[in-house]
C-alpha positions as CSV (number, residue, x, y, z in Angstrom):
1,M,107.2,72.2,62.0
2,W,107.4,74.1,65.3
3,S,104.9,73.2,68.0
4,R,103.6,76.0,70.2
5,R,105.5,74.6,73.3
6,A,108.8,74.2,71.4
7,W,108.5,77.7,70.0
8,L,107.8,79.3,73.3
9,G,110.7,77.5,74.9
10,A,113.2,78.1,72.1
11,G,112.4,81.7,71.5
12,S,114.3,83.3,74.4
13,S,117.7,81.7,73.4
14,L,117.3,82.6,69.8
15,L,116.6,86.2,70.6
16,L,119.5,86.6,72.9
17,G,121.8,89.4,71.6
18,S,119.3,90.5,68.9
19,V,115.9,91.6,70.0
20,A,116.1,91.5,73.8
21,N,118.5,94.5,74.0
22,G,116.8,96.6,71.3
23,A,116.6,96.8,67.5
24,L,119.5,95.8,65.4
25,G,121.1,98.6,63.4
26,Q,120.2,99.1,59.8
27,G,122.8,97.7,57.5
28,V,124.2,95.2,60.0
29,S,124.8,91.9,58.3
30,E,122.4,89.1,59.2
31,R,124.9,86.4,58.0
32,G,125.4,83.9,60.8
33,R,123.0,85.6,63.1
34,Q,120.1,83.5,64.5
35,R,116.7,84.9,64.0
36,T,113.5,83.8,65.7
37,P,111.1,82.1,63.3
38,V,107.5,83.5,63.4
39,T,104.6,82.4,61.2
40,L,102.1,85.3,60.7
41,A,98.7,84.2,59.4
42,V,97.0,87.2,57.6
43,E,93.4,87.2,56.6
44,D,94.1,88.8,53.2
45,R,97.7,90.1,52.8
46,Q,96.9,92.0,49.5
47,A,94.2,94.1,51.1
48,F,95.1,97.7,51.8
49,C,94.3,97.2,55.5
50,Y,97.3,94.8,55.8
51,L,99.7,96.7,53.6
52,P,102.0,97.7,56.5
53,L,102.9,94.0,57.0
54,T,104.0,93.8,53.3
55,I,106.0,96.9,53.8
56,A,107.7,95.6,56.9
57,E,108.5,92.3,55.1
58,R,109.7,93.8,51.9
59,M,111.8,96.5,53.6
60,G,113.5,94.1,55.9
61,H,112.1,95.5,59.1
62,F,111.2,92.1,60.6
63,T,114.8,90.9,59.8
64,V,116.3,94.0,61.4
65,Q,114.3,93.2,64.5
66,G,115.8,89.7,64.7
67,L,112.8,87.9,63.3
68,D,112.4,85.4,60.4
69,V,108.7,86.1,59.6
70,Q,106.8,83.9,57.2
71,V,103.5,85.5,56.1
72,V,100.7,83.1,55.3
73,D,97.6,84.3,53.5
74,T,94.5,82.6,54.9
75,Q,91.6,84.4,53.1
76,G,89.6,84.9,56.2
77,P,90.0,85.6,60.0
78,E,88.5,82.2,61.0
79,R,91.2,80.3,59.1
80,A,93.9,82.5,60.5
81,F,92.7,81.8,64.0
82,K,92.6,78.0,63.4
83,L,96.3,78.1,62.4
84,Q,97.1,80.0,65.5
85,H,95.1,77.8,67.8
86,A,96.8,74.7,66.3
87,G,100.2,76.2,66.9
88,T,101.0,76.4,63.2
89,A,101.1,80.2,63.4
90,Q,102.4,82.2,66.3
91,A,100.7,85.5,65.3
92,I,97.7,86.4,63.3
93,S,96.6,89.6,61.6
94,V,92.8,90.0,61.5
95,P,90.3,92.8,62.2
96,Y,90.2,93.9,65.8
97,S,86.5,93.1,65.9
98,A,87.5,89.5,65.3
99,V,89.6,89.6,68.5
100,I,86.6,90.7,70.5
101,A,84.5,87.9,69.0
102,L,87.2,85.3,69.8
103,Q,87.4,86.6,73.4
104,A,83.7,86.1,73.6
105,R,84.2,82.5,72.7
106,G,86.7,82.0,75.5
107,H,90.0,82.4,73.5
108,R,92.5,84.6,75.3
109,L,94.0,86.8,72.5
110,Q,95.1,90.4,72.4
111,S,95.9,93.0,69.8
112,V,99.5,94.1,70.3
113,V,99.8,96.6,67.5
114,L,97.0,98.3,65.4
115,L,97.4,98.7,61.7
116,G,94.3,100.7,60.8
117,R,92.1,103.2,62.6
118,A,89.4,103.0,59.9
119,P,88.2,99.8,58.1
120,Q,88.8,101.1,54.5
121,L,85.5,99.8,53.3
122,V,83.2,101.5,50.8
123,L,79.5,101.0,50.0
124,G,78.5,102.1,46.5
125,V,75.3,101.9,44.4
126,S,74.8,101.6,40.6
127,T,74.4,104.8,38.8
128,R,72.2,102.9,36.4
129,S,69.8,101.0,38.6
130,L,70.0,103.3,41.6
131,G,70.6,106.7,40.1
132,H,67.7,107.9,42.1
133,F,69.3,106.8,45.4
134,R,68.4,109.1,48.3
135,D,68.6,107.0,51.5
136,W,69.0,103.3,52.5
137,R,65.3,102.5,52.0
138,D,66.0,102.8,48.3
139,L,67.9,99.5,48.6
140,R,64.8,97.5,49.4
141,G,64.4,94.7,46.9
142,K,67.9,95.2,45.6
143,R,70.9,92.9,45.5
144,M,74.2,93.9,47.2
145,A,77.6,92.1,46.6
146,I,79.8,91.5,49.6
147,P,83.0,89.4,50.0
148,A,81.3,86.9,52.4
149,A,78.5,86.5,54.9
150,G,79.6,87.8,58.3
151,S,82.5,89.8,56.8
152,G,83.4,93.4,57.7
153,P,81.6,94.7,54.6
154,H,78.5,92.6,55.4
155,R,78.4,94.0,58.9
156,M,78.9,97.6,57.7
157,A,76.1,97.3,55.2
158,R,73.8,95.9,57.9
159,V,74.6,98.7,60.3
160,L,73.7,101.3,57.7
161,L,70.5,99.5,56.6
162,A,69.3,99.1,60.2
163,R,69.3,102.9,60.5
164,S,66.4,103.0,58.1
165,G,64.6,100.1,59.7
166,I,65.8,97.5,57.2
167,H,66.6,94.4,59.3
168,S,65.2,91.5,57.4
169,A,67.5,89.6,55.1
170,D,64.6,89.4,52.7
171,E,64.5,93.2,52.1
172,V,68.0,93.4,50.7
173,R,69.6,90.3,49.1
174,F,73.2,89.9,49.9
175,V,75.3,88.1,47.3
176,A,78.6,86.6,48.5
177,L,81.4,87.2,45.8
178,P,84.8,86.6,47.4
179,D,86.8,87.6,44.3
180,A,86.9,91.3,43.6
181,D,87.0,90.8,39.8
182,D,83.9,88.7,40.0
183,A,82.2,91.3,42.1
184,A,83.1,94.1,39.6
185,R,81.8,92.1,36.7
186,A,78.5,91.4,38.5
187,F,78.2,95.0,39.3
188,R,78.9,96.2,35.7
189,S,76.4,93.7,34.3
190,G,73.6,94.7,36.6
191,A,73.6,91.3,38.4
192,V,73.9,93.3,41.6
193,D,72.8,96.8,42.3
194,A,75.1,97.7,45.1
195,L,78.5,96.7,46.4
196,C,80.2,96.9,49.8
197,Y,83.9,96.1,49.4
198,P,87.4,97.3,50.1
199,D,89.6,99.0,47.5
200,P,91.0,99.1,44.9
201,V,87.9,97.7,43.1
202,M,85.7,100.5,44.5
203,T,88.0,103.3,43.2
204,Q,88.1,101.5,39.8
205,L,84.3,101.4,39.5
206,E,84.0,104.9,40.7
207,Q,86.5,106.1,38.0
208,E,84.5,104.2,35.4
209,G,81.4,106.3,36.4
210,V,79.3,103.2,37.1
211,L,79.4,103.5,40.9
212,R,78.3,106.2,43.3
213,V,79.9,106.1,46.7
214,V,77.3,106.5,49.5
215,A,79.3,105.4,52.5
216,D,83.1,105.6,52.8
217,T,85.3,104.4,55.7
218,R,88.6,105.0,54.0
219,T,89.2,108.0,56.3
220,P,88.7,108.4,60.1
221,R,86.1,111.0,59.4
222,G,84.1,108.6,57.2
223,S,84.5,105.9,59.8
224,E,83.1,108.3,62.4
225,E,80.0,109.0,60.2
226,V,79.3,105.3,59.7
227,F,80.2,103.8,63.1
228,G,80.0,106.8,65.4
229,G,83.6,106.8,66.3
230,P,87.0,105.3,65.4
231,M,86.6,101.8,64.2
232,P,89.9,99.8,64.8
233,A,90.7,97.7,61.7
234,G,93.5,95.2,61.2
235,C,95.8,94.4,64.0
236,I,98.5,91.9,64.9
237,C,97.1,89.5,67.5
238,L,98.9,87.1,69.9
239,S,97.8,84.8,72.6
240,D,98.1,85.8,76.2
241,E,100.4,82.8,76.7
242,L,102.9,84.0,74.1
243,I,102.8,87.7,75.2
244,K,103.8,86.6,78.7
245,A,106.4,84.0,77.6
246,Q,108.0,86.0,74.7
247,P,107.7,89.8,75.3
248,A,110.8,90.4,73.3
249,V,109.2,88.8,70.2
250,C,106.1,90.9,70.8
251,Q,108.2,94.0,70.9
252,A,110.1,93.1,67.8
253,L,106.8,92.6,65.9
254,A,105.5,95.9,67.1
255,D,108.8,97.7,66.3
256,A,108.9,96.4,62.7
257,T,105.2,97.2,62.1
258,V,105.5,100.8,63.6
259,M,108.5,101.3,61.3
260,A,106.4,100.4,58.3
261,L,103.5,102.6,59.5
262,K,105.8,105.5,59.9
263,W,107.1,105.0,56.4
264,L,103.6,104.9,54.9
265,Q,102.8,108.3,56.3
266,T,105.2,110.0,53.8
267,A,105.6,107.4,51.1
268,G,105.1,108.7,47.6
269,P,104.0,106.9,44.4
270,S,107.5,106.0,43.3
271,D,108.2,104.6,46.8
272,I,105.1,102.4,46.6
273,I,106.0,101.1,43.1
274,K,109.5,100.2,44.3
275,V,108.4,98.3,47.4
276,V,104.9,96.8,46.8
277,P,104.9,93.5,44.8
278,E,103.8,93.9,41.2
279,S,101.1,91.3,41.7
280,Y,99.3,93.7,44.1
281,F,98.8,96.2,41.2
282,R,96.7,93.6,39.3
283,G,97.9,95.1,36.0
284,D,97.0,98.7,36.8
285,R,99.5,100.7,38.8
286,A,97.7,104.0,38.3
287,L,94.5,102.5,39.9
288,Y,96.4,101.1,42.8
289,L,98.2,104.4,43.5
290,A,94.8,106.3,43.3
291,A,93.3,103.9,45.8
292,F,96.5,104.1,48.0
293,A,96.1,107.9,48.1
294,R,92.6,107.6,49.5
295,A,93.6,105.0,52.0
296,R,96.6,106.8,53.5
297,E,94.6,108.4,56.4
298,A,93.2,105.0,57.5
299,W,96.5,103.6,58.8
300,T,97.5,104.4,62.3
301,P,100.7,106.5,62.4
302,D,102.0,104.7,65.5
303,G,100.2,101.4,66.0
304,V,98.4,102.6,69.2
305,M,94.8,101.7,69.8
306,P,92.6,104.8,69.9
307,E,90.9,105.4,73.3
308,R,87.3,105.1,72.0
309,G,88.1,102.4,69.5
310,P,87.3,99.2,71.5
311,A,83.9,100.6,72.7
312,V,82.9,101.6,69.2
313,A,83.9,98.1,67.9
314,V,82.0,96.2,70.5
315,R,78.9,98.4,70.2
316,T,78.9,97.7,66.4
317,L,79.3,94.0,66.9
318,A,76.6,93.9,69.6
319,Q,74.0,94.9,67.1
320,F,74.3,91.4,65.6
321,D,74.5,89.5,69.0
322,D,71.2,88.7,70.7
323,S,72.9,86.8,73.5
324,G,74.6,89.9,75.1
325,V,77.8,87.9,75.3
326,L,79.9,90.4,73.4
327,Q,78.9,93.3,75.7
328,R,80.3,91.3,78.7
329,V,83.8,90.9,77.1
330,P,86.4,92.8,79.2
331,L,87.7,95.2,76.5
332,E,90.9,96.0,78.5
333,K,91.9,92.3,77.9
334,T,91.4,92.5,74.1
335,F,94.4,94.7,73.4
336,T,97.6,96.2,74.9
337,N,99.3,99.4,73.9
338,E,102.4,98.6,75.8
339,F,104.5,97.4,72.8
340,A,103.2,100.0,70.3
341,R,103.9,102.9,72.7
342,R,107.5,101.7,73.2
343,A,107.9,101.4,69.4
344,K,106.4,104.9,69.0
345,Q,108.9,106.4,71.4
346,K,111.8,104.5,69.9
347,F,111.1,105.5,66.3
348,R,109.4,108.9,67.0
349,A,106.3,107.8,65.1
């Protein structure tokens, strides 16, 4: 097991001749070449939001950049952070909003490359119990499934409900269902009347005709309608300490990710089937591809944080913070575009 101190000290020598002087050429044999080990803790690696990381891993982009990346699925941003804080993971991939929240708690972390410019979350209502739906007040007294309390879908639902003056938890009952299949079963059976979740389950229920989409952040335009601007989604986040000590590693991570983001801009169905692991399809390739087509606009083309993104994110988070701490977070210290811009220029993303 690599400690944080040992990893920071050893990284420079391992990178010599591979990353420090630029990307390795495609097709160059990695036999005998030392690569820097990096553990990347991801909140949910099968979520569409984090698909660029799977692409970078499966297509060998990390390897080409001189890295030996081990991706660890943590099923939640808090667990990912704990691994990073303990030194078990050198990098984490979580929503950018989580980076702001961690900064507010005194942890010095920054986003170094942005994966998504929209959260890819959908809120839908039952065509059976809420066929009359007109506005958010119709959800009073209803039950809504979310992955977890405090999750992105939970916050999105609360933002939308607040617009109609629905602030009390008693007015809409949130039901935490972490497993997408369980959430879908509860929705079909009528155990819940609404669902706020990421794809592909939302596309599946919509295709079945049992769900009506009433808020959709799978596109930048939809995100603008819900949040009032671009809402930065998943990112790769590193500690300030690591960024200063190992800039070559940071650049390598950004280069590999931007290569994957660029590939996703033009990837077709056959490309996705060849690269994405079969387990991601959950037995239904057609459904996955349909959801992928809807998600395409949500990924950034170049990994660069949009100018208005941090302000939109903190404004959204501040709605759930009575202390005012989040609004005092220096946003310029929560991200850097330095590495993504270099990668963008290098790969013409």
